[in-house]
PANULUM-281668 format. One line per field, with one value per residue (C-alpha): x, y, z; residue number from 1. Coordinates in steps of 0.001 Angstrom, whole numbers. Each point is the difference from the previous one (the first is absolute). Example, Ala and Ser with C-alpha at 12.3 -4.5 7.8 and 13.67 -1.06 7.14 Angstrom:
2
c1	12300, 1370
c2	-4500, 3440
c3	7800, -660
num	1, 2
This chain:
340
c1	68414, -267, -1175, -290, 523, 3383, 1325, 1724, -1492, 2258, 917, 3442, -221, 3068, -720, 2899, 847, 3386, 1468, 1821, 3082, -1878, -1909, 3149, 1286, -3064, -2481, 2230, -696, -3748, -96, 2209, -1900, -3711, -1318, -1894, -2670, -788, 904, 263, 2562, -1275, 1717, -2321, 1930, -860, 963, 3703, 2410, 3109, -393, -1544, -2636, 2466, 2456, -2695, -1011, 3615, 1321, -3148, -2297, -1918, -1091, -3341, 166, -2733, 1106, -1962, 20, 1261, 1109, -3250, 1923, 397, -3670, -1928, 2561, -702, -3726, 169, 2125, -2252, -3040, 1432, 1214, -2504, 1732, -1372, 3077, 2461, 3406, 997, 3764, 2476, 2479, 2991, -935, 1970, -2103, 1200, -772, -3448, -1030, -3454, -1553, -123, -1711, -2530, -687, -554, -2819, -1585, -39, -2244, -2763, 93, 3656, 113, 3767, 3452, 3670, 3235, 2846, 1585, 3698, 2547, 1915, 2732, 279, -1373, -321, -2008, -3676, -894, -1406, -3130, -1773, 2317, -2421, -3210, -1309, -2049, -1103, 198, -2534, 1467, 36, 3741, 582, 2613, 827, 991, 3612, 165, -924, 750, 3490, 1030, -77, 777, 1960, -2286, 512, -3528, -1372, -3072, -631, -3280, -3033, -2006, -2713, 1364, -1210, 1790, 2371, 2643, -678, 3561, -1339, -3729, -2256, -3704, -3205, -903, -3724, 639, 2377, -2668, -2837, 1884, 694, 3608, 2908, -1106, 1276, -77, 2855, 2240, 2724, 921, -2228, -2633, 365, -424, -3206, -1337, 848, -1749, -3017, 288, 132, -3092, -1743, 767, 2957, 2962, 3755, 3078, 3690, 1263, 3504, 399, 76, 3287, 908, 2622, -786, 2560, -2374, -169, 112, -2297, 283, 2899, -750, 1953, -2455, -2375, -2619, 12, -430, -2961, -1764, 605, -1439, -2923, -977, 187, -2366, -2314, 115, -1003, -2764, -1564, 257, -696, -3493, -1036, -35, 3819, 959, 347, 2133, 2312, 577, 638, 2749, 1427, 14, 2013, 2415, 488, 863, 2698, 1286, -145, 1892, 2691, 549, 248, 2602, 1996, -143, -2079, -2487, -1327, -1044, -1693, -1758, -1229, -1809, -1702, -1107, -1280, -2164, -1283, -847, -1405, -2592, -1044, -102, -1890, -3142, -135, -553, -3355, -612, 1686, -45, -1863, 2802, 3568, 2152, 2967, -1951, -790, 3549, 2963, 2377, -2535, -246, 3687, 1922, 2952, 1819, 108, 1005, 2851, 1377, -809, 314, 2538, -1855, 1444, -1185, -3535, 661, 1004, -3780, -1650
c2	-55742, 3161, -50, 3577, -1286, -1529, 1409, 3352, 2455, -528, -2995, 574, -2501, -893, -1877, -2389, -2079, -1660, 2887, -1780, 2059, 3200, -754, -1065, 3437, 2284, -1850, 595, 3698, -585, -2316, 2368, 3135, -1176, 273, -3045, 1915, 1856, -2359, -3646, -1180, -2500, -1486, -1378, -2372, -305, -3752, 551, -2958, 1620, -1111, 3259, -1552, -2204, 2898, 2047, -2636, -436, 3466, 2192, -1997, 3060, 765, -1572, -1744, -693, -2520, 120, -3094, 1952, 3534, 2026, 3258, 3284, 881, -3192, -1014, 3065, -365, -3573, 1105, 2838, -2150, -2327, 2742, 2954, 2250, 3610, 1217, -1853, 741, -1501, -180, -1304, -2513, 2377, 2933, 993, 1892, 2346, 578, 1611, -758, -1447, 2418, 3117, -2077, -1442, 3423, 1532, -2528, 290, 3707, 202, -2501, 658, -835, -3096, -544, 1628, -785, 986, 2038, -2753, 500, -2185, -2626, 366, 3732, 767, 3756, -404, -778, -3445, -484, -1958, 2760, 2579, 2418, -995, -178, 1759, -1131, 2326, 474, -2786, -2456, 13, -145, 2319, 1025, 2801, -858, -2123, 764, -2898, -1084, 3158, -418, 3110, 266, 720, 3318, 108, 1660, -2268, -289, 1970, -2255, 69, -2103, -2529, -2024, -3100, -1426, -2512, -3797, -395, 1163, 699, 364, -355, 157, -3607, 814, 2351, -2399, -2718, 2417, 1191, -3479, -397, -405, -1116, -3641, 166, 2454, -2718, 2505, 3663, 3117, -1920, 2300, 3136, -1583, -701, 3556, 1462, -2098, 1206, 3583, -424, -1409, 3056, -1219, 2262, -1081, 1618, -519, 241, 1579, -856, -3721, -989, -3326, -1087, -1963, -2117, -295, -2647, -2907, -2140, 1141, 2230, 3164, -1316, -2771, -451, -1508, 3170, 2113, -2252, 410, 3611, 867, -2495, 996, 3683, -283, -2212, 2664, 2740, -2046, -856, 3577, 2474, 945, -1127, 3536, 284, -3517, -236, 3196, -1057, -3448, 1359, 2172, -2863, -2116, 2555, 402, -3575, -357, 2519, -2035, -3193, 1691, 1213, -3593, -1265, 2704, -1062, -3526, -1033, -2204, -1838, 3313, 1101, -3298, 482, 3192, -1754, -2931, 2572, 1747, -3263, -1346, 3249, -143, -3394, 756, 3279, -1853, -1149, 3504, 1667, 2566, 3465, 2953, 3288, 2172, 394, 633, 996, 3092, 1022, 330, 2130, -3067, -2101, 2665, 180, -1517, -1490, -1081, 3626, 1294, -2455, -486, 3248, 2473, -1748, 43, -3107, 763, 285, 3307, 1166, -604, 2023
c3	4981, 1782, 3601, 1528, 3492, -662, -3349, -624, -2475, -2958, -2156, -1637, -2807, -2042, -3134, -1006, -2914, -28, 1970, 2826, -175, -342, 3146, 1887, -826, 643, 2261, 3045, -83, -359, 3090, 2122, -956, 15, 3479, 894, 1602, -3243, -2907, -798, -2518, -2453, -2991, -2699, -2199, -3475, -561, 364, -860, 1363, 3587, 1097, 2266, 1686, 528, 1594, 2427, 1025, 43, 657, 2268, 1180, -3586, -1081, -3286, -2466, -2615, -3172, -2341, -3078, -1330, -141, -908, 1808, -386, 856, 2474, 2263, -688, 1532, 2899, 886, -315, 2591, 2459, -219, 2497, 21, -1562, -2473, -1247, -3328, 440, -2556, 1104, -1090, 2413, 3088, 2512, 2674, 3608, 408, -3639, 805, 2563, -2242, -2774, 2465, 1594, -3368, -725, 3369, -375, -3102, -415, -3704, -339, -2138, -465, 864, -614, 1787, -1549, -2304, -180, -2012, 1852, -2543, 124, 3397, -463, -3158, -553, -1289, -3449, 1031, 1890, 1488, 1838, -1808, -3475, -2667, -3615, -3046, -2653, -2085, 2860, 1055, 3765, 1632, 3442, 2423, -157, -3094, -3713, -2340, 892, 1765, 3818, 2145, 3216, 2971, 1737, 1613, -3141, -141, 3699, -318, 107, -3215, -1550, -2226, -3095, 1187, 2635, -358, 136, 1413, 3416, -174, 3043, -670, 1937, -392, -430, -2706, -1616, -115, -1035, -2957, -1155, 1230, -2571, -3444, -307, -3710, 168, 1789, 721, -709, 90, 1981, 2921, -2274, -1345, 3548, 1135, -2938, 869, 3595, -1094, -2164, 3026, 2024, 2019, 657, -476, 1357, 749, 3614, 176, 3733, -1173, -1946, -1632, -2379, -3156, -1889, -3186, -2602, 2429, -1694, -3643, -1067, -2039, -3025, -640, -3071, 2369, 2024, -3132, -1104, 3353, 259, -3454, 274, 3344, -579, -2908, 2170, 2762, -2393, -1501, 3388, 1732, -2840, -1073, -3456, -1179, 495, -605, -3747, -449, 2934, -1382, -3378, 1327, 1943, -3127, -1789, 2976, 459, -3628, 462, 2908, -2158, -2871, 2611, 1098, -3526, -813, 3154, -1062, 3073, -1929, 3006, 1546, -3183, -208, 3687, -997, -2870, 2295, 2581, -2513, -1315, 3428, 1066, -2844, 1317, 3588, -160, -918, 3706, 1077, -1068, 2700, -149, 2369, -944, 1367, -1467, 3030, -2131, -1273, 3455, 1086, -1435, 245, -2037, -2717, -516, -2877, 1802, -3237, -1167, 3288, 384, -3513, -1689, 2795, 2040, 3366, 1670, 3532, 1335, 1664, -3644, -1028, 2700
num	1, 2, 3, 4, 5, 6, 7, 8, 9, 10, 11, 12, 13, 14, 15, 16, 17, 18, 19, 20, 21, 22, 23, 24, 25, 26, 27, 28, 29, 30, 31, 32, 33, 34, 35, 36, 37, 38, 39, 40, 41, 42, 43, 44, 45, 46, 47, 48, 49, 50, 51, 52, 53, 54, 55, 56, 57, 58, 59, 60, 61, 62, 63, 64, 65, 66, 67, 68, 69, 70, 71, 72, 73, 74, 75, 76, 77, 78, 79, 80, 81, 82, 83, 84, 85, 86, 87, 88, 89, 90, 91, 92, 93, 94, 95, 96, 97, 98, 99, 100, 101, 102, 103, 104, 105, 106, 107, 108, 109, 110, 111, 112, 113, 114, 115, 116, 117, 118, 119, 120, 121, 122, 123, 124, 125, 126, 127, 128, 129, 130, 131, 132, 133, 134, 135, 136, 137, 138, 139, 140, 141, 142, 143, 144, 145, 146, 147, 148, 149, 150, 151, 152, 153, 154, 155, 156, 157, 158, 159, 160, 161, 162, 163, 164, 165, 166, 167, 168, 169, 170, 171, 172, 173, 174, 175, 176, 177, 178, 179, 180, 181, 182, 183, 184, 185, 186, 187, 188, 189, 190, 191, 192, 193, 194, 195, 196, 197, 198, 199, 200, 201, 202, 203, 204, 205, 206, 207, 208, 209, 210, 211, 212, 213, 214, 215, 216, 217, 218, 219, 220, 221, 222, 223, 224, 225, 226, 227, 228, 229, 230, 231, 232, 233, 234, 235, 236, 237, 238, 239, 240, 241, 242, 243, 244, 245, 246, 247, 248, 249, 250, 251, 252, 253, 254, 255, 256, 257, 258, 259, 260, 261, 262, 263, 264, 265, 266, 267, 268, 269, 270, 271, 272, 273, 274, 275, 276, 277, 278, 279, 280, 281, 282, 283, 284, 285, 286, 287, 288, 289, 290, 291, 292, 293, 294, 295, 296, 297, 298, 299, 300, 301, 302, 303, 304, 305, 306, 307, 308, 309, 310, 311, 312, 313, 314, 315, 316, 317, 318, 319, 320, 321, 322, 323, 324, 325, 326, 327, 328, 329, 330, 331, 332, 333, 334, 335, 336, 337, 338, 339, 340
């Protein structure tokens, strides 16, 4: 529990599930580069069975550990950890992220400098190709009119090299969950991560709700981290396909006004049918099946969400009115800078 008299301002929470070797590789940078006067490093363990908790006690005695009884998923795991800590600022940090010297100070300063700043992210670079933006968030994200997320520095699978082209601070639609600093009070007031998502796109959904509530979100170029990516669930996994398709539909259903919901979901149904057909044609039947299950489960799960906003944030921003499929596949615009 947070105590203002004895605790620093920021909780850096790393959620772990059977990631012992990842933590051995990446946790040393977090411990070394996080000033104890500013941030406390905490590992929230989601019921790991690979000896993670024992390894942490032996090799990282300075790191605080919360050991949960089972795997609550990315979303509810973080909700539980934040409920137990309640620091003024919280960083949700993936276990496969290497931070750099001075990474935390610019993020905290950004939050202090604007009382309506709800969340921010660092410059997210690839740990594999270290001069290139990383897929999971690059320099901050937007959502197009059909619900497809894309980033400054990454559109679909095309990741750009960083030459400082996106160092200008702009208001984002969403910030990456790989390294996401939130104002803890805003996080809680907006309902936190949606536990029903379990994993994938839950941070985009949260950021959308934050924006609807009037909070600002930015990327901070002075803070740089390196993300390995796919540490818990590789990209070429039907389970990931299922979660991405299902959760994207849930996100649209929750955050669009009723007046726009039907037409948007109809377009997505058609576009997802095309994706299904492509998987069938490629012989990737488990992936095609994942899309079918995603739509089936979405129809069941959407009944839990009866409230809808009155404002369509996508229509209020040029990035949200864009059709990124047309820009990328038909017009050949592979870089965010090509869109502007």
